DOKOL-747020 format. One record per residue (C-alpha): residue number from 1; x, y, z. Coordinates in pm, 1 decimal. Layout:
<nodes>
<node NUM <X Y Z>>
...
</nodes>
This chain:
<nodes>
<node 1 <-1759.5 -1335.0 -868.1>>
<node 2 <-1821.5 -1129.3 -1177.7>>
<node 3 <-1701.8 -773.2 -1220.6>>
<node 4 <-1997.9 -555.4 -1131.1>>
<node 5 <-2054.5 -202.2 -1253.7>>
<node 6 <-2323.1 52.4 -1171.1>>
<node 7 <-2473.2 3.2 -1517.5>>
<node 8 <-2503.9 -372.2 -1453.8>>
<node 9 <-2679.6 -310.7 -1123.1>>
<node 10 <-2919.7 -61.6 -1278.7>>
<node 11 <-3000.9 -310.1 -1555.0>>
<node 12 <-3087.7 -576.2 -1297.5>>
<node 13 <-3303.8 -325.5 -1107.7>>
<node 14 <-3494.9 -230.2 -1424.0>>
<node 15 <-3558.2 -597.1 -1495.3>>
<node 16 <-3690.6 -648.1 -1142.9>>
<node 17 <-3918.3 -345.0 -1175.5>>
<node 18 <-4064.8 -462.0 -1504.9>>
<node 19 <-4127.7 -817.3 -1390.1>>
<node 20 <-4423.4 -919.9 -1177.6>>
<node 21 <-4219.4 -1209.4 -1044.8>>
<node 22 <-3867.4 -1249.3 -912.9>>
<node 23 <-3594.1 -1235.8 -1173.4>>
<node 24 <-3273.8 -1434.4 -1158.5>>
<node 25 <-2978.6 -1250.7 -1008.8>>
<node 26 <-2622.1 -1368.4 -945.2>>
<node 27 <-2592.1 -1533.4 -604.9>>
<node 28 <-2300.9 -1304.5 -519.4>>
<node 29 <-2466.7 -983.8 -638.4>>
<node 30 <-2470.3 -810.9 -300.1>>
<node 31 <-2116.8 -923.4 -218.6>>
<node 32 <-1976.9 -783.7 -541.9>>
<node 33 <-2174.5 -463.0 -486.6>>
<node 34 <-2020.3 -423.4 -142.4>>
<node 35 <-1674.6 -489.2 -284.9>>
<node 36 <-1726.9 -227.1 -555.3>>
<node 37 <-1834.2 29.0 -294.7>>
<node 38 <-1536.7 -51.7 -76.0>>
<node 39 <-1297.2 -17.1 -370.4>>
<node 40 <-1437.1 323.4 -467.2>>
<node 41 <-1425.9 440.9 -106.7>>
<node 42 <-1060.7 345.0 -80.7>>
<node 43 <-988.6 545.0 -395.5>>
<node 44 <-1149.1 850.1 -233.1>>
<node 45 <-961.3 800.9 92.0>>
<node 46 <-619.1 804.9 -72.9>>
<node 47 <-692.7 1122.7 -271.0>>
<node 48 <-507.0 1432.0 -160.2>>
<node 49 <-814.3 1652.3 -191.2>>
<node 50 <-1150.7 1492.5 -101.2>>
<node 51 <-1319.9 1809.6 -231.9>>
<node 52 <-1186.9 1770.4 -584.9>>
<node 53 <-1421.4 1707.4 -877.2>>
<node 54 <-1276.5 1359.0 -919.9>>
<node 55 <-1348.0 1273.1 -556.3>>
<node 56 <-1699.5 1419.8 -581.0>>
<node 57 <-1776.0 1201.5 -884.0>>
<node 58 <-1661.8 888.5 -702.2>>
<node 59 <-1860.0 977.5 -390.1>>
<node 60 <-2173.3 1036.7 -595.4>>
<node 61 <-2116.7 704.0 -772.6>>
<node 62 <-2096.8 525.7 -437.2>>
<node 63 <-2422.3 690.9 -330.6>>
<node 64 <-2590.8 582.5 -654.8>>
<node 65 <-2472.5 223.6 -612.6>>
<node 66 <-2604.6 214.3 -255.9>>
<node 67 <-2943.8 354.7 -357.8>>
<node 68 <-2974.6 111.3 -648.6>>
<node 69 <-2885.9 -190.5 -433.2>>
<node 70 <-3126.9 -80.8 -160.4>>
<node 71 <-3412.9 -36.2 -407.7>>
<node 72 <-3342.4 -377.0 -558.1>>
<node 73 <-3350.1 -533.7 -212.3>>
<node 74 <-3677.2 -354.1 -133.1>>
<node 75 <-3846.2 -471.1 -454.0>>
<node 76 <-3736.7 -830.5 -410.5>>
<node 77 <-3831.5 -831.9 -42.6>>
<node 78 <-4185.8 -721.1 -127.4>>
<node 79 <-4218.1 -1009.6 -372.9>>
<node 80 <-4072.1 -1257.7 -124.0>>
<node 81 <-4313.8 -1148.1 148.7>>
<node 82 <-4603.4 -1194.6 -93.5>>
<node 83 <-4478.0 -1541.5 -187.2>>
<node 84 <-4438.7 -1634.6 178.8>>
<node 85 <-4794.9 -1523.9 253.6>>
<node 86 <-4923.0 -1738.1 -31.8>>
<node 87 <-4714.8 -2032.8 83.1>>
<node 88 <-4843.2 -2002.1 441.2>>
<node 89 <-5201.4 -1984.9 309.5>>
<node 90 <-5149.9 -2303.5 109.3>>
<node 91 <-5172.6 -2138.5 -231.4>>
<node 92 <-4994.8 -2273.6 -536.8>>
<node 93 <-4648.1 -2134.0 -602.5>>
<node 94 <-4442.7 -2194.0 -913.1>>
<node 95 <-4126.5 -2386.0 -827.1>>
<node 96 <-3930.4 -2188.8 -1082.4>>
<node 97 <-4006.6 -1866.3 -900.4>>
<node 98 <-3869.2 -2008.4 -576.7>>
<node 99 <-3554.3 -2104.6 -762.8>>
<node 100 <-3495.0 -1734.2 -823.4>>
<node 101 <-3421.3 -1689.2 -451.2>>
<node 102 <-3058.5 -1656.0 -351.7>>
<node 103 <-2962.1 -1836.7 -26.2>>
<node 104 <-3014.0 -1540.8 209.3>>
<node 105 <-3353.6 -1469.4 50.9>>
<node 106 <-3452.5 -1833.9 92.4>>
<node 107 <-3375.2 -1801.5 463.0>>
<node 108 <-3599.0 -1495.8 481.2>>
<node 109 <-3877.4 -1672.0 290.9>>
<node 110 <-3870.2 -1976.3 520.4>>
<node 111 <-3868.8 -1763.1 834.1>>
<node 112 <-4164.5 -1553.2 719.1>>
<node 113 <-4365.6 -1864.0 631.9>>
<node 114 <-4282.2 -2019.5 966.4>>
<node 115 <-4371.3 -1698.9 1150.6>>
<node 116 <-4711.4 -1669.0 981.8>>
<node 117 <-4797.4 -2030.8 1049.6>>
<node 118 <-4687.3 -2011.8 1413.3>>
<node 119 <-4888.4 -1695.8 1469.9>>
<node 120 <-5195.4 -1846.0 1302.1>>
<node 121 <-5179.6 -2151.4 1530.2>>
<node 122 <-5147.2 -1930.6 1837.2>>
<node 123 <-5418.8 -1681.0 1745.4>>
<node 124 <-5673.4 -1856.6 1523.9>>
<node 125 <-5648.4 -2230.7 1481.8>>
<node 126 <-5700.2 -2302.4 1852.6>>
<node 127 <-6061.6 -2190.4 1806.0>>
<node 128 <-6126.5 -2450.0 1538.3>>
<node 129 <-5942.3 -2730.7 1715.6>>
<node 130 <-6080.7 -2651.2 2057.9>>
<node 131 <-5736.7 -2700.0 2210.2>>
<node 132 <-5571.2 -2446.1 2433.2>>
<node 133 <-5251.0 -2336.7 2269.1>>
<node 134 <-4974.9 -2173.4 2472.9>>
<node 135 <-4902.6 -1813.3 2379.8>>
<node 136 <-4615.1 -1746.5 2145.9>>
<node 137 <-4335.1 -1578.7 2338.1>>
<node 138 <-4055.2 -1404.0 2153.1>>
<node 139 <-3742.7 -1273.2 2317.6>>
<node 140 <-3671.6 -926.2 2181.0>>
<node 141 <-3295.1 -854.6 2182.1>>
<node 142 <-3191.0 -537.2 2359.2>>
<node 143 <-2931.2 -462.7 2096.0>>
<node 144 <-2909.8 -536.1 1727.1>>
<node 145 <-2580.4 -711.3 1794.5>>
<node 146 <-2772.7 -972.8 1995.9>>
<node 147 <-2934.4 -1099.8 1677.3>>
<node 148 <-2778.7 -1418.0 1535.4>>
<node 149 <-2531.1 -1379.4 1254.6>>
<node 150 <-2678.5 -1481.0 916.1>>
<node 151 <-2432.5 -1769.8 912.1>>
<node 152 <-2615.1 -1919.4 1212.4>>
<node 153 <-2950.3 -1934.7 1038.7>>
<node 154 <-3090.1 -2280.8 971.4>>
<node 155 <-3346.4 -2340.8 695.0>>
<node 156 <-3692.5 -2386.9 846.7>>
<node 157 <-3856.2 -2727.1 826.8>>
<node 158 <-4205.8 -2823.3 928.0>>
<node 159 <-4361.2 -3119.6 1102.4>>
<node 160 <-4504.0 -3393.4 883.4>>
<node 161 <-4860.7 -3314.9 992.6>>
<node 162 <-4824.8 -2961.0 858.2>>
<node 163 <-4720.6 -3076.8 514.9>>
<node 164 <-4944.0 -3190.3 230.7>>
<node 165 <-4817.6 -3534.6 137.4>>
<node 166 <-5057.5 -3611.2 -145.4>>
<node 167 <-4867.3 -3648.4 -470.8>>
<node 168 <-5150.4 -3492.7 -670.3>>
<node 169 <-5154.6 -3169.6 -470.7>>
<node 170 <-5076.6 -2889.9 -717.0>>
<node 171 <-4934.1 -2661.2 -449.0>>
<node 172 <-4618.6 -2675.5 -247.7>>
<node 173 <-4657.0 -2838.5 91.2>>
<node 174 <-4419.7 -2622.2 288.7>>
<node 175 <-4050.9 -2588.3 342.0>>
<node 176 <-4004.0 -2959.9 285.7>>
<node 177 <-4137.4 -2920.9 -69.7>>
<node 178 <-3898.5 -2631.4 -133.0>>
<node 179 <-3604.2 -2828.2 -6.5>>
<node 180 <-3366.0 -3052.2 -196.9>>
<node 181 <-3193.5 -2818.8 -444.4>>
<node 182 <-3303.6 -2495.9 -275.7>>
<node 183 <-3224.8 -2596.4 84.2>>
<node 184 <-2897.0 -2759.5 -18.5>>
<node 185 <-2817.6 -2436.6 -198.1>>
<node 186 <-2865.8 -2247.9 127.4>>
<node 187 <-2674.6 -2497.7 340.9>>
<node 188 <-2375.9 -2482.7 107.2>>
<node 189 <-2366.4 -2104.0 95.2>>
<node 190 <-2054.5 -2090.1 309.7>>
<node 191 <-1873.3 -2334.7 84.4>>
<node 192 <-1905.9 -2078.8 -196.5>>
<node 193 <-1851.9 -1778.5 29.4>>
<node 194 <-2213.8 -1677.5 -32.1>>
<node 195 <-2272.8 -1631.1 337.7>>
<node 196 <-2019.8 -1350.1 328.9>>
<node 197 <-2121.2 -1005.6 441.7>>
<node 198 <-1935.7 -675.1 392.7>>
<node 199 <-1837.9 -667.2 760.7>>
<node 200 <-1650.6 -998.5 727.0>>
<node 201 <-1357.7 -829.2 558.4>>
<node 202 <-1362.5 -507.1 756.3>>
<node 203 <-1181.5 -479.9 1086.8>>
<node 204 <-1299.1 -125.1 1141.6>>
<node 205 <-1515.6 147.9 996.6>>
<node 206 <-1388.5 271.6 657.0>>
<node 207 <-1397.7 633.8 775.7>>
<node 208 <-1256.6 781.8 1094.0>>
<node 209 <-1453.7 1080.2 1220.3>>
<node 210 <-1318.8 1394.7 1380.1>>
<node 211 <-1491.2 1635.0 1617.1>>
<node 212 <-1448.7 1992.2 1494.1>>
<node 213 <-1558.9 2347.8 1560.1>>
<node 214 <-1652.0 2548.1 1250.5>>
<node 215 <-1459.1 2873.6 1213.8>>
<node 216 <-1608.8 2999.0 886.6>>
<node 217 <-1926.4 2947.5 684.8>>
<node 218 <-1908.5 2710.2 390.5>>
<node 219 <-2139.7 2590.0 116.6>>
<node 220 <-2292.7 2243.0 167.5>>
<node 221 <-2057.8 1966.6 55.2>>
<node 222 <-2059.3 1589.9 24.1>>
<node 223 <-1817.4 1411.6 255.1>>
<node 224 <-1611.9 1108.9 162.1>>
<node 225 <-1874.0 899.1 342.7>>
<node 226 <-2138.3 1005.5 90.3>>
<node 227 <-2331.1 1229.7 329.1>>
<node 228 <-2404.7 1596.3 263.2>>
<node 229 <-2281.1 1834.2 531.9>>
<node 230 <-2406.5 2187.6 596.9>>
<node 231 <-2181.2 2380.1 832.8>>
<node 232 <-2190.6 2731.2 975.2>>
<node 233 <-1961.5 2934.3 1199.5>>
<node 234 <-1980.1 2815.1 1560.0>>
<node 235 <-2112.9 2467.2 1480.6>>
<node 236 <-1960.5 2172.8 1663.1>>
<node 237 <-1996.0 1846.1 1476.0>>
<node 238 <-1817.0 1536.3 1355.7>>
<node 239 <-1680.1 1513.5 1002.5>>
<node 240 <-1502.3 1235.6 814.9>>
<node 241 <-1135.3 1257.2 904.5>>
<node 242 <-1019.4 1330.1 548.9>>
<node 243 <-1263.9 1618.3 510.2>>
<node 244 <-1181.4 1755.7 855.5>>
<node 245 <-810.2 1743.6 778.1>>
<node 246 <-842.7 1943.4 456.1>>
<node 247 <-1084.2 2197.3 610.2>>
<node 248 <-848.8 2244.2 906.0>>
<node 249 <-562.4 2318.2 666.1>>
<node 250 <-784.1 2586.3 510.8>>
<node 251 <-868.7 2733.1 854.5>>
<node 252 <-1237.7 2656.2 807.0>>
<node 253 <-1263.3 2417.6 1103.4>>
<node 254 <-1066.3 2352.0 1421.1>>
<node 255 <-998.4 1996.1 1534.6>>
<node 256 <-1123.7 1964.5 1894.6>>
<node 257 <-1099.0 1588.2 1938.8>>
<node 258 <-1012.8 1507.6 2302.3>>
<node 259 <-643.3 1431.7 2344.7>>
</nodes>
């Protein structure tokens, strides 16, 4: 892992914006971003006064890092969806562009391609073939936690009759054509800790929240969790524990947590 800074992340984002295709990013970019955020949050937590200028600067930096990472993910996701649509339609795709995908993005690409092809077979291709195709049934999880962990994902492969086997075909034939180096890259993600997610190293939420009653008006402020809070006398709300503790000492809020 390389040492990531906000300036590095912004530079990568600018490169992604300026390019019509995917740019190369470190495979551990999102992991190092999460680690940077966690480190800055810990620095805020141990500060005596979370309302100090130093704490405010760190909180704003965390917010900027989050926004930059989210925009980068959004831009790359749009490009990946476009590539997947082209792949599912049988269009030519540059191999080098697919090599720009990090393992988790490759999983997303394969799943989108597979989803488009499956839906096309169920909704359209039965008309041309004259065969009755069973409807596609998808189990929708009741809770987000029911979704499989990213580590359980398996790269999508397609049946031989779906692939273009001709050696002179200029396009890619499907997931099998993407495989070898790319699929091996995805399968070995865990060996390089690239299947890691921020939650893997966190036993609990970084911020404990406290239920309080507001005793006095106060100007809007940014909490240690990066959110902006507007409070007024009589309000009952939850605040990050560190902020609630300091405000209680100043007789601005009253801790009313049960027990």
